[in-house]
C-alpha positions as a LaTeX table, in Angstrom:
\begin{tabular}{lrrr}
\hline
Residue & $x$ (\AA) & $y$ (\AA) & $z$ (\AA) \\
\hline
Met1 & $-3.75$ & $-138.80$ & $-111.32$ \\
Asn2 & $-6.50$ & $-136.36$ & $-110.57$ \\
Asn3 & $-5.57$ & $-136.37$ & $-106.86$ \\
Ser4 & $-1.92$ & $-135.92$ & $-107.73$ \\
Gly5 & $-2.71$ & $-133.02$ & $-110.06$ \\
Thr6 & $-4.99$ & $-131.45$ & $-107.46$ \\
Asn7 & $-2.27$ & $-131.68$ & $-104.76$ \\
Thr8 & 0.29 & $-130.13$ & $-107.11$ \\
Gln9 & $-2.06$ & $-127.24$ & $-107.83$ \\
Gln10 & $-2.78$ & $-126.76$ & $-104.15$ \\
Lys11 & 0.96 & $-126.65$ & $-103.37$ \\
Lys12 & 1.51 & $-124.09$ & $-106.15$ \\
Leu13 & $-1.41$ & $-122.06$ & $-104.85$ \\
Lys14 & $-0.01$ & $-122.14$ & $-101.28$ \\
Arg15 & 3.41 & $-121.03$ & $-102.53$ \\
Ile16 & 1.81 & $-118.16$ & $-104.46$ \\
Val17 & $-0.20$ & $-117.10$ & $-101.38$ \\
Tyr18 & 2.84 & $-117.32$ & $-99.06$ \\
Leu19 & 4.98 & $-115.42$ & $-101.54$ \\
Ala20 & 2.33 & $-112.70$ & $-102.07$ \\
Thr21 & 1.84 & $-112.42$ & $-98.28$ \\
Ala22 & 5.56 & $-112.14$ & $-97.74$ \\
Leu23 & 5.95 & $-109.44$ & $-100.39$ \\
Val24 & 3.02 & $-107.46$ & $-99.03$ \\
Thr25 & 4.38 & $-107.76$ & $-95.49$ \\
Val26 & 7.84 & $-106.62$ & $-96.59$ \\
Ala27 & 6.36 & $-103.70$ & $-98.56$ \\
Val28 & 4.23 & $-102.59$ & $-95.64$ \\
Gly29 & 7.17 & $-103.00$ & $-93.29$ \\
Ile30 & 9.43 & $-100.85$ & $-95.50$ \\
Tyr31 & 6.72 & $-98.18$ & $-95.79$ \\
Ile32 & 6.20 & $-98.05$ & $-92.00$ \\
Phe33 & 9.98 & $-98.08$ & $-91.53$ \\
Leu34 & 10.36 & $-95.05$ & $-93.82$ \\
Met35 & 7.48 & $-93.16$ & $-92.20$ \\
Leu36 & 8.86 & $-93.76$ & $-88.71$ \\
Arg37 & 12.54 & $-93.26$ & $-89.53$ \\
Ala38 & 12.77 & $-90.47$ & $-86.91$ \\
Leu39 & 12.30 & $-93.21$ & $-84.29$ \\
Ile40 & 15.02 & $-95.46$ & $-85.70$ \\
Leu41 & 17.92 & $-93.93$ & $-83.74$ \\
Pro42 & 16.19 & $-93.94$ & $-80.29$ \\
Phe43 & 15.04 & $-97.53$ & $-80.94$ \\
Ile44 & 18.50 & $-98.71$ & $-81.99$ \\
Ile45 & 20.23 & $-96.97$ & $-79.04$ \\
Gly46 & 17.76 & $-98.50$ & $-76.60$ \\
Ser47 & 18.34 & $-101.92$ & $-78.20$ \\
Ile48 & 22.14 & $-101.53$ & $-78.06$ \\
Ala49 & 21.92 & $-100.52$ & $-74.39$ \\
Ala50 & 19.80 & $-103.61$ & $-73.66$ \\
Tyr51 & 22.20 & $-105.80$ & $-75.66$ \\
Ile52 & 25.14 & $-104.51$ & $-73.66$ \\
Cys53 & 23.35 & $-104.98$ & $-70.33$ \\
Ala54 & 22.01 & $-108.47$ & $-71.09$ \\
Pro55 & 25.27 & $-110.27$ & $-70.07$ \\
Ile56 & 25.35 & $-108.20$ & $-66.87$ \\
Leu57 & 21.75 & $-109.26$ & $-66.12$ \\
Asn58 & 22.65 & $-112.91$ & $-66.71$ \\
Phe59 & 25.63 & $-112.53$ & $-64.40$ \\
Thr60 & 23.48 & $-111.10$ & $-61.59$ \\
Lys61 & 20.96 & $-113.92$ & $-62.12$ \\
Arg62 & 23.74 & $-116.51$ & $-61.69$ \\
Arg63 & 24.71 & $-114.74$ & $-58.48$ \\
Gly64 & 21.26 & $-115.35$ & $-57.03$ \\
Ile65 & 19.75 & $-111.91$ & $-57.67$ \\
Pro66 & 16.15 & $-112.20$ & $-58.98$ \\
Arg67 & 15.74 & $-111.09$ & $-62.56$ \\
Gly68 & 13.22 & $-108.39$ & $-61.63$ \\
Met69 & 15.62 & $-106.91$ & $-59.10$ \\
Gly70 & 18.45 & $-107.07$ & $-61.60$ \\
Ile71 & 16.38 & $-105.20$ & $-64.19$ \\
Phe72 & 15.47 & $-102.59$ & $-61.58$ \\
Ile73 & 19.15 & $-102.08$ & $-60.70$ \\
Leu74 & 20.16 & $-101.84$ & $-64.37$ \\
Leu75 & 17.38 & $-99.39$ & $-65.11$ \\
Gly76 & 18.51 & $-97.26$ & $-62.18$ \\
Ile77 & 22.13 & $-97.38$ & $-63.44$ \\
Phe78 & 20.91 & $-96.49$ & $-66.94$ \\
Phe79 & 19.05 & $-93.38$ & $-65.78$ \\
Leu80 & 21.87 & $-92.43$ & $-63.40$ \\
Ala81 & 24.47 & $-92.69$ & $-66.15$ \\
Thr82 & 22.24 & $-90.65$ & $-68.49$ \\
Ala83 & 21.71 & $-87.99$ & $-65.82$ \\
Leu84 & 25.45 & $-87.81$ & $-65.06$ \\
Phe85 & 26.30 & $-87.53$ & $-68.76$ \\
Val86 & 23.72 & $-84.75$ & $-69.29$ \\
Thr87 & 24.95 & $-82.96$ & $-66.18$ \\
Gln88 & 28.58 & $-83.13$ & $-67.28$ \\
Ile89 & 27.71 & $-81.87$ & $-70.76$ \\
Ser90 & 25.65 & $-79.03$ & $-69.30$ \\
Asn91 & 28.56 & $-78.08$ & $-67.04$ \\
Ile92 & 30.96 & $-78.11$ & $-69.98$ \\
Leu93 & 28.72 & $-76.03$ & $-72.27$ \\
Pro94 & 29.09 & $-72.26$ & $-71.86$ \\
Asp95 & 26.31 & $-70.37$ & $-70.11$ \\
Glu96 & 24.55 & $-67.34$ & $-71.54$ \\
Arg97 & 27.28 & $-64.89$ & $-70.49$ \\
Glu98 & 30.06 & $-67.11$ & $-71.79$ \\
Gln99 & 28.28 & $-67.63$ & $-75.10$ \\
Leu100 & 28.07 & $-63.88$ & $-75.63$ \\
Ile101 & 31.78 & $-63.50$ & $-74.86$ \\
Leu102 & 32.75 & $-66.39$ & $-77.12$ \\
Lys103 & 30.72 & $-65.05$ & $-80.03$ \\
Thr104 & 32.22 & $-61.59$ & $-79.51$ \\
Arg105 & 35.75 & $-62.92$ & $-79.35$ \\
Phe106 & 35.28 & $-65.15$ & $-82.39$ \\
Tyr107 & 33.82 & $-62.33$ & $-84.47$ \\
Tyr108 & 36.63 & $-60.02$ & $-83.48$ \\
Lys109 & 39.42 & $-62.54$ & $-83.98$ \\
Ile110 & 38.29 & $-63.84$ & $-87.35$ \\
His111 & 38.17 & $-60.31$ & $-88.76$ \\
Glu112 & 41.50 & $-59.52$ & $-87.15$ \\
Lys113 & 43.09 & $-62.64$ & $-88.72$ \\
Tyr114 & 41.58 & $-61.73$ & $-92.06$ \\
Arg115 & 43.04 & $-58.24$ & $-91.98$ \\
Asn116 & 46.46 & $-59.52$ & $-90.87$ \\
Ile117 & 46.65 & $-62.20$ & $-93.57$ \\
Met118 & 45.38 & $-59.91$ & $-96.32$ \\
Gly119 & 47.59 & $-56.96$ & $-95.36$ \\
Leu120 & 44.70 & $-54.69$ & $-94.43$ \\
Asp121 & 45.95 & $-53.65$ & $-90.99$ \\
Ala122 & 46.56 & $-50.00$ & $-91.86$ \\
Pro123 & 43.53 & $-47.73$ & $-92.52$ \\
Asp124 & 44.63 & $-46.92$ & $-96.09$ \\
Ala125 & 46.06 & $-50.37$ & $-96.90$ \\
Lys126 & 44.97 & $-51.90$ & $-100.20$ \\
Gly127 & 45.93 & $-55.43$ & $-99.38$ \\
Asn128 & 48.67 & $-57.77$ & $-100.52$ \\
Ile129 & 48.93 & $-60.25$ & $-103.35$ \\
Leu130 & 46.92 & $-62.84$ & $-101.44$ \\
Tyr131 & 44.13 & $-60.32$ & $-101.05$ \\
Ser132 & 44.01 & $-59.67$ & $-104.76$ \\
Val133 & 43.74 & $-63.40$ & $-105.46$ \\
Leu134 & 41.56 & $-64.75$ & $-102.63$ \\
Gly135 & 40.31 & $-61.68$ & $-100.84$ \\
Lys136 & 36.78 & $-61.60$ & $-102.27$ \\
Asp137 & 36.17 & $-65.33$ & $-101.84$ \\
Leu138 & 37.40 & $-65.32$ & $-98.27$ \\
Lys139 & 35.31 & $-62.26$ & $-97.50$ \\
Lys140 & 32.21 & $-64.12$ & $-98.67$ \\
Ala141 & 33.12 & $-67.06$ & $-96.43$ \\
Ile142 & 33.62 & $-64.72$ & $-93.46$ \\
Lys143 & 30.25 & $-63.10$ & $-94.11$ \\
Ala144 & 28.64 & $-66.52$ & $-94.07$ \\
Ile145 & 30.33 & $-67.26$ & $-90.70$ \\
Asp146 & 29.26 & $-63.84$ & $-89.37$ \\
Lys147 & 25.62 & $-64.88$ & $-89.66$ \\
Phe148 & 26.21 & $-67.45$ & $-86.90$ \\
Val149 & 28.43 & $-65.43$ & $-84.57$ \\
Met150 & 27.17 & $-61.88$ & $-85.06$ \\
Leu151 & 25.27 & $-60.59$ & $-82.03$ \\
Asp152 & 21.74 & $-59.54$ & $-82.90$ \\
Asn153 & 20.01 & $-56.61$ & $-81.21$ \\
Asp154 & 18.75 & $-58.68$ & $-78.27$ \\
Glu155 & 22.15 & $-60.26$ & $-77.74$ \\
Gln156 & 23.80 & $-56.83$ & $-77.85$ \\
Ala157 & 21.42 & $-55.71$ & $-75.10$ \\
Leu158 & 22.29 & $-58.80$ & $-73.05$ \\
Phe159 & 25.99 & $-58.11$ & $-73.56$ \\
Met160 & 25.53 & $-54.59$ & $-72.27$ \\
Ile161 & 23.64 & $-55.92$ & $-69.24$ \\
Tyr162 & 26.35 & $-58.50$ & $-68.45$ \\
Ser163 & 29.07 & $-55.89$ & $-68.98$ \\
Leu164 & 27.74 & $-54.14$ & $-65.86$ \\
Gly165 & 27.40 & $-57.40$ & $-63.87$ \\
His166 & 24.22 & $-59.49$ & $-63.94$ \\
Lys167 & 22.81 & $-62.63$ & $-62.26$ \\
Asp168 & 25.61 & $-62.74$ & $-59.70$ \\
Lys169 & 28.13 & $-62.81$ & $-62.56$ \\
Pro170 & 31.14 & $-60.48$ & $-62.57$ \\
Pro171 & 31.26 & $-57.67$ & $-65.16$ \\
Ile172 & 32.62 & $-58.61$ & $-68.58$ \\
Pro173 & 36.37 & $-57.82$ & $-68.75$ \\
Asp174 & 37.25 & $-54.55$ & $-70.43$ \\
Lys175 & 39.20 & $-56.33$ & $-73.15$ \\
Tyr176 & 36.10 & $-58.16$ & $-74.39$ \\
Tyr177 & 34.06 & $-54.99$ & $-74.11$ \\
Gln178 & 36.60 & $-53.37$ & $-76.45$ \\
Tyr179 & 36.14 & $-56.31$ & $-78.80$ \\
Phe180 & 32.42 & $-55.65$ & $-78.69$ \\
Gln181 & 32.93 & $-52.01$ & $-79.63$ \\
Glu182 & 35.29 & $-52.94$ & $-82.46$ \\
Asn183 & 32.76 & $-55.46$ & $-83.76$ \\
Leu184 & 30.11 & $-52.76$ & $-83.92$ \\
Lys185 & 32.48 & $-50.59$ & $-85.93$ \\
Glu186 & 33.24 & $-53.54$ & $-88.19$ \\
Arg187 & 29.53 & $-53.68$ & $-88.96$ \\
Asn188 & 29.60 & $-49.95$ & $-89.79$ \\
Lys189 & 27.85 & $-49.06$ & $-86.55$ \\
Lys190 & 28.81 & $-46.70$ & $-83.76$ \\
Leu191 & 28.06 & $-46.83$ & $-80.08$ \\
Glu192 & 25.97 & $-43.69$ & $-80.54$ \\
Asp193 & 23.57 & $-45.43$ & $-82.92$ \\
Ile194 & 19.97 & $-45.58$ & $-81.77$ \\
Val195 & 20.08 & $-49.37$ & $-81.33$ \\
Val196 & 22.99 & $-49.18$ & $-78.97$ \\
Lys197 & 21.35 & $-46.31$ & $-77.11$ \\
Glu198 & 18.26 & $-48.44$ & $-76.61$ \\
Asn199 & 20.44 & $-51.31$ & $-75.41$ \\
Gln200 & 22.21 & $-49.02$ & $-72.94$ \\
Glu201 & 18.86 & $-47.85$ & $-71.59$ \\
Lys202 & 17.82 & $-51.50$ & $-71.13$ \\
Ala203 & 21.12 & $-52.18$ & $-69.39$ \\
Ile204 & 20.58 & $-49.30$ & $-67.00$ \\
Lys205 & 17.04 & $-50.48$ & $-66.23$ \\
Gly206 & 18.18 & $-54.08$ & $-65.90$ \\
Glu207 & 15.70 & $-55.28$ & $-68.48$ \\
Glu208 & 16.34 & $-58.45$ & $-70.45$ \\
Pro209 & 15.19 & $-58.82$ & $-74.03$ \\
Arg210 & 12.34 & $-61.24$ & $-74.52$ \\
Lys211 & 13.32 & $-64.48$ & $-76.22$ \\
Asp212 & 11.21 & $-66.96$ & $-78.11$ \\
Ser213 & 10.27 & $-70.05$ & $-76.10$ \\
Met214 & 12.00 & $-73.31$ & $-76.97$ \\
Leu215 & 9.36 & $-75.40$ & $-75.17$ \\
Ser216 & 7.86 & $-76.80$ & $-78.40$ \\
Ser217 & 11.27 & $-77.92$ & $-79.68$ \\
Ile218 & 12.13 & $-79.55$ & $-76.37$ \\
Leu219 & 8.77 & $-81.37$ & $-76.30$ \\
Asp220 & 9.38 & $-82.67$ & $-79.85$ \\
Val221 & 12.75 & $-84.09$ & $-78.83$ \\
Ile222 & 11.29 & $-85.67$ & $-75.65$ \\
Tyr223 & 8.40 & $-87.11$ & $-77.70$ \\
Ile224 & 10.83 & $-88.98$ & $-79.96$ \\
Trp225 & 13.50 & $-90.02$ & $-77.45$ \\
Ile226 & 11.09 & $-91.18$ & $-74.76$ \\
Leu227 & 10.98 & $-94.38$ & $-76.79$ \\
Met228 & 14.59 & $-95.25$ & $-75.89$ \\
Pro229 & 14.13 & $-96.19$ & $-72.17$ \\
Phe230 & 10.95 & $-98.17$ & $-73.02$ \\
Val231 & 12.81 & $-100.21$ & $-75.62$ \\
Phe232 & 15.65 & $-100.78$ & $-73.17$ \\
Leu233 & 13.22 & $-101.95$ & $-70.44$ \\
Phe234 & 11.04 & $-104.18$ & $-72.61$ \\
Leu235 & 14.01 & $-105.96$ & $-74.23$ \\
Leu236 & 15.47 & $-106.73$ & $-70.79$ \\
Ile237 & 12.10 & $-107.99$ & $-69.51$ \\
Asp238 & 11.68 & $-110.10$ & $-72.67$ \\
Asp239 & 14.19 & $-112.77$ & $-71.49$ \\
Gly240 & 14.56 & $-114.24$ & $-74.96$ \\
Glu241 & 10.85 & $-114.69$ & $-75.66$ \\
Ile242 & 11.08 & $-112.87$ & $-78.99$ \\
Lys243 & 13.99 & $-115.07$ & $-80.03$ \\
Lys244 & 12.12 & $-118.21$ & $-78.95$ \\
Tyr245 & 9.03 & $-117.13$ & $-80.88$ \\
Phe246 & 10.90 & $-116.71$ & $-84.18$ \\
Ile247 & 12.89 & $-119.90$ & $-83.67$ \\
Gly248 & 9.63 & $-121.78$ & $-83.03$ \\
Met249 & 8.45 & $-120.76$ & $-86.50$ \\
Ile250 & 11.46 & $-122.44$ & $-88.17$ \\
Pro251 & 10.89 & $-125.96$ & $-89.53$ \\
Asn252 & 12.85 & $-128.74$ & $-87.80$ \\
Lys253 & 14.83 & $-129.33$ & $-90.98$ \\
Tyr254 & 16.46 & $-125.87$ & $-90.60$ \\
Phe255 & 16.56 & $-125.69$ & $-86.79$ \\
Glu256 & 20.29 & $-126.34$ & $-86.26$ \\
Val257 & 21.20 & $-124.16$ & $-89.22$ \\
Ser258 & 19.14 & $-121.30$ & $-87.80$ \\
Leu259 & 20.73 & $-121.59$ & $-84.34$ \\
Thr260 & 24.21 & $-121.48$ & $-85.86$ \\
Val261 & 23.34 & $-118.40$ & $-87.94$ \\
Ile262 & 21.86 & $-116.61$ & $-84.94$ \\
Asp263 & 24.92 & $-117.46$ & $-82.84$ \\
Arg264 & 27.33 & $-116.20$ & $-85.53$ \\
Val265 & 25.39 & $-112.99$ & $-86.09$ \\
Asn266 & 25.28 & $-112.39$ & $-82.33$ \\
His267 & 29.03 & $-113.00$ & $-82.14$ \\
Ala268 & 29.65 & $-110.55$ & $-85.00$ \\
Ile269 & 27.56 & $-107.84$ & $-83.38$ \\
Gly270 & 29.36 & $-108.34$ & $-80.08$ \\
Asn271 & 32.79 & $-108.13$ & $-81.76$ \\
Tyr272 & 31.82 & $-105.01$ & $-83.67$ \\
Met273 & 30.40 & $-103.24$ & $-80.60$ \\
Arg274 & 33.32 & $-104.10$ & $-78.32$ \\
Gly275 & 35.85 & $-103.16$ & $-80.98$ \\
Thr276 & 34.09 & $-99.89$ & $-81.81$ \\
Leu277 & 33.73 & $-98.88$ & $-78.14$ \\
Thr278 & 37.41 & $-99.62$ & $-77.51$ \\
Ala279 & 38.48 & $-97.70$ & $-80.60$ \\
Cys280 & 36.28 & $-94.73$ & $-79.61$ \\
Gly281 & 37.89 & $-94.66$ & $-76.18$ \\
Leu282 & 41.40 & $-94.76$ & $-77.63$ \\
Val283 & 40.65 & $-92.04$ & $-80.16$ \\
Gly284 & 39.18 & $-89.81$ & $-77.43$ \\
Leu285 & 42.27 & $-90.36$ & $-75.25$ \\
Ala286 & 44.59 & $-89.65$ & $-78.17$ \\
Phe287 & 42.85 & $-86.36$ & $-78.98$ \\
Ser288 & 42.87 & $-85.28$ & $-75.33$ \\
Leu289 & 46.60 & $-85.88$ & $-74.98$ \\
Gly290 & 47.31 & $-84.28$ & $-78.36$ \\
Phe291 & 45.43 & $-81.07$ & $-77.59$ \\
Ile292 & 46.98 & $-80.84$ & $-74.12$ \\
Leu293 & 50.38 & $-81.22$ & $-75.72$ \\
Ile294 & 49.87 & $-78.29$ & $-78.12$ \\
Gly295 & 48.65 & $-75.98$ & $-75.38$ \\
Phe296 & 44.87 & $-76.34$ & $-74.92$ \\
Glu297 & 43.38 & $-75.96$ & $-71.46$ \\
Ile298 & 43.04 & $-79.36$ & $-69.82$ \\
Lys299 & 39.24 & $-79.07$ & $-69.38$ \\
Leu300 & 38.78 & $-78.06$ & $-73.01$ \\
Ala301 & 41.15 & $-80.76$ & $-74.27$ \\
Leu302 & 39.27 & $-83.45$ & $-72.30$ \\
Thr303 & 35.95 & $-82.09$ & $-73.62$ \\
Ile304 & 37.19 & $-82.28$ & $-77.21$ \\
Gly305 & 38.52 & $-85.76$ & $-76.51$ \\
Leu306 & 35.08 & $-86.84$ & $-75.21$ \\
Ile307 & 33.37 & $-85.41$ & $-78.26$ \\
Ala308 & 35.93 & $-86.98$ & $-80.60$ \\
Gly309 & 35.52 & $-90.37$ & $-78.93$ \\
Ile310 & 31.75 & $-90.29$ & $-79.27$ \\
Thr311 & 31.75 & $-88.95$ & $-82.86$ \\
Arg312 & 34.37 & $-91.46$ & $-83.92$ \\
Ala313 & 31.50 & $-93.91$ & $-84.32$ \\
Ile314 & 30.05 & $-91.65$ & $-87.06$ \\
Pro315 & 31.65 & $-92.69$ & $-90.36$ \\
Leu316 & 33.12 & $-89.96$ & $-92.59$ \\
Tyr317 & 32.29 & $-87.12$ & $-90.19$ \\
Gly318 & 34.05 & $-88.29$ & $-87.03$ \\
Pro319 & 37.22 & $-86.13$ & $-87.38$ \\
Val320 & 35.22 & $-83.06$ & $-88.47$ \\
Phe321 & 34.00 & $-82.29$ & $-84.93$ \\
Pro322 & 37.37 & $-82.16$ & $-83.12$ \\
Leu323 & 38.91 & $-80.35$ & $-86.08$ \\
Gly324 & 36.14 & $-77.74$ & $-86.14$ \\
Ile325 & 36.18 & $-77.15$ & $-82.40$ \\
Gly326 & 39.96 & $-77.03$ & $-82.33$ \\
Leu327 & 40.18 & $-74.51$ & $-85.17$ \\
Ile328 & 37.52 & $-72.31$ & $-83.60$ \\
Tyr329 & 39.45 & $-72.25$ & $-80.32$ \\
Ser330 & 42.73 & $-71.55$ & $-82.15$ \\
Leu331 & 41.17 & $-68.41$ & $-83.59$ \\
Ile332 & 40.20 & $-66.97$ & $-80.22$ \\
Ala333 & 43.09 & $-68.29$ & $-78.14$ \\
Glu334 & 45.26 & $-65.52$ & $-76.71$ \\
Asp335 & 47.42 & $-67.37$ & $-74.20$ \\
Val336 & 48.89 & $-70.79$ & $-75.12$ \\
Asn337 & 50.69 & $-72.83$ & $-72.45$ \\
Ser338 & 52.34 & $-75.59$ & $-74.42$ \\
Ile339 & 55.29 & $-77.79$ & $-73.45$ \\
Leu340 & 56.36 & $-77.46$ & $-77.09$ \\
Pro341 & 58.51 & $-74.29$ & $-77.28$ \\
Phe342 & 57.50 & $-73.45$ & $-80.86$ \\
Met343 & 53.72 & $-73.39$ & $-80.19$ \\
Asn344 & 52.04 & $-70.03$ & $-79.75$ \\
Ala345 & 48.67 & $-68.37$ & $-80.40$ \\
Gly346 & 49.74 & $-67.47$ & $-83.91$ \\
Asn347 & 50.40 & $-71.03$ & $-85.11$ \\
Leu348 & 48.01 & $-72.94$ & $-82.83$ \\
Phe349 & 45.70 & $-73.73$ & $-85.78$ \\
Ile350 & 48.61 & $-75.59$ & $-87.43$ \\
Gly351 & 49.04 & $-77.67$ & $-84.29$ \\
Val352 & 45.32 & $-78.52$ & $-84.37$ \\
Ile353 & 45.49 & $-79.69$ & $-87.98$ \\
Val354 & 48.64 & $-81.76$ & $-87.33$ \\
Cys355 & 47.08 & $-83.29$ & $-84.20$ \\
Val356 & 43.89 & $-84.31$ & $-86.08$ \\
Val357 & 45.91 & $-85.78$ & $-88.97$ \\
Ile358 & 48.17 & $-87.81$ & $-86.63$ \\
Val359 & 45.25 & $-89.24$ & $-84.65$ \\
Arg360 & 43.40 & $-90.00$ & $-87.87$ \\
Val361 & 46.42 & $-91.89$ & $-89.23$ \\
Ile362 & 46.82 & $-93.85$ & $-85.98$ \\
Asp363 & 43.10 & $-94.71$ & $-86.02$ \\
Glu364 & 43.24 & $-95.97$ & $-89.62$ \\
Ala365 & 46.56 & $-97.78$ & $-89.24$ \\
Val366 & 46.25 & $-99.25$ & $-85.73$ \\
Phe367 & 42.85 & $-98.86$ & $-84.05$ \\
Gln368 & 40.71 & $-99.83$ & $-87.05$ \\
Pro369 & 42.54 & $-102.98$ & $-88.19$ \\
Phe370 & 43.78 & $-104.31$ & $-84.86$ \\
Val371 & 41.04 & $-103.20$ & $-82.41$ \\
Val372 & 37.86 & $-103.37$ & $-84.49$ \\
Gly373 & 39.34 & $-106.27$ & $-86.48$ \\
Ser374 & 37.57 & $-108.67$ & $-88.78$ \\
Ala375 & 34.09 & $-107.60$ & $-87.68$ \\
Val376 & 34.26 & $-104.77$ & $-90.23$ \\
Asn377 & 36.36 & $-106.57$ & $-92.84$ \\
Leu378 & 34.43 & $-105.12$ & $-95.74$ \\
His379 & 35.37 & $-103.87$ & $-99.15$ \\
Pro380 & 35.73 & $-100.06$ & $-99.20$ \\
Leu381 & 33.34 & $-99.75$ & $-102.16$ \\
Val382 & 30.62 & $-101.60$ & $-100.22$ \\
Val383 & 31.16 & $-99.36$ & $-97.21$ \\
Asn384 & 31.10 & $-96.10$ & $-99.18$ \\
Val385 & 28.02 & $-97.00$ & $-101.27$ \\
Gly386 & 26.27 & $-98.20$ & $-98.12$ \\
Leu387 & 27.09 & $-95.02$ & $-96.21$ \\
Phe388 & 25.86 & $-92.71$ & $-98.93$ \\
Gly389 & 22.74 & $-94.82$ & $-99.51$ \\
Gly390 & 21.95 & $-95.05$ & $-95.81$ \\
Ser391 & 22.42 & $-91.32$ & $-95.26$ \\
Ile392 & 20.15 & $-90.49$ & $-98.23$ \\
Leu393 & 17.38 & $-92.83$ & $-97.06$ \\
Phe394 & 17.51 & $-92.36$ & $-93.29$ \\
Gly395 & 19.70 & $-89.32$ & $-92.66$ \\
Phe396 & 21.93 & $-89.36$ & $-89.62$ \\
Ala397 & 20.55 & $-92.69$ & $-88.34$ \\
Gly398 & 21.40 & $-94.32$ & $-91.68$ \\
Leu399 & 24.90 & $-92.93$ & $-91.60$ \\
Leu400 & 25.44 & $-94.23$ & $-88.07$ \\
Leu401 & 23.97 & $-97.67$ & $-88.52$ \\
Thr402 & 25.01 & $-98.64$ & $-92.06$ \\
Ile403 & 28.26 & $-100.37$ & $-91.20$ \\
Pro404 & 26.91 & $-102.55$ & $-88.35$ \\
Leu405 & 23.92 & $-103.44$ & $-90.56$ \\
Ile406 & 26.25 & $-104.45$ & $-93.42$ \\
Val407 & 28.30 & $-106.53$ & $-90.96$ \\
Val408 & 25.16 & $-108.33$ & $-89.81$ \\
Ile409 & 23.91 & $-108.96$ & $-93.35$ \\
Lys410 & 27.34 & $-110.24$ & $-94.42$ \\
Glu411 & 27.65 & $-112.59$ & $-91.44$ \\
Phe412 & 24.06 & $-113.77$ & $-91.83$ \\
Thr413 & 24.32 & $-114.60$ & $-95.53$ \\
Ser414 & 27.80 & $-116.17$ & $-95.40$ \\
Thr415 & 26.94 & $-118.34$ & $-92.38$ \\
Leu416 & 23.53 & $-119.31$ & $-93.79$ \\
Phe417 & 24.87 & $-120.57$ & $-97.12$ \\
Arg418 & 27.81 & $-122.26$ & $-95.45$ \\
Gln419 & 25.55 & $-124.16$ & $-93.04$ \\
Leu420 & 23.03 & $-125.07$ & $-95.78$ \\
Lys421 & 25.82 & $-126.60$ & $-97.79$ \\
Ala422 & 27.25 & $-128.38$ & $-94.73$ \\
Tyr423 & 23.88 & $-130.01$ & $-94.03$ \\
Asn424 & 23.39 & $-130.87$ & $-97.74$ \\
Ile425 & 20.24 & $-128.74$ & $-97.90$ \\
Ile426 & 21.45 & $-126.97$ & $-101.02$ \\
\hline
\end{tabular}
């Protein structure tokens, strides 16, 4: 009896120790996770890249290529693809001269649209009914936008320099220089103001305004994202050792159950990733075709399609990016070459809104249910609560990774309990 009582006490003590250890480990893990949440996104992206490349590595191994050589080839492809992507994005993005012109055009056009809509075209005009109702509120919104597109003193000086021709670039067209002058007048300034005179003197001397260095910001980004290629490389080199280690810790009684759960979770992740990538590609293609149809330049339409395809993976905010870029372009567009006879620069913004709505409906009605499929068959309430909770805790990374994490948890728990019942463990 004494031995039996002693054994029972020892078992209880072991359970208490194991439980306390597990709770402390989980608490410490959560704390470290929260403190290092800036590294979550690079770590996950590196893991996803390794997950995608693992089948390719297994295929090369079956073809007789040594694993080390296969990893070296994949790593080279990974860096080459990253370099090509960065190069294409840098080619698409406007340079310094184009940024100045775009900001000047946007500032001019948004104020021109405001005056036209509000009936303030004439010098002595007092506005129409719409102005009396919404004029003040819209003016506040325009002032908020002006903070982002208004040229500061240094940018004005650069504009003056580029207007004369600079860095092997042609002079800025007279039309945009007139916009620049009108923008100064809109800000209650004249070309004879002392600031403009100083800018003209700088333009004549060919001096460029000094800008603050962005080196520290670039180093911060590199410091965080340098983790991604290391995660990618180490997971490929691992060759399943991490999986074997955790499986080795599982008691024999739960071995088959654990393998089934791991296989089902792996299958769910694969389905979700393949479905999401396919849906992103289809959404990007749909946006490109839609914007070409309403009269966007082909290069710009393809760029918006690329952005829309990438951002489609971001819940809630995916359509905001193509909508925002499309509306901005519709404000500054002056020549619209559309195969639709009723499209012109005046109503291009309506075409943008219609295009975004149509693609969004197609995505929700076709791409989401039929392409992504059952991998994300979740209740809307669970998805919405998870998205808001993830974004609050982990910011952008939480917003991006909430749905796949919920899919994994759902598949893990459902398969685990199903297998435990099948093996009469519970």
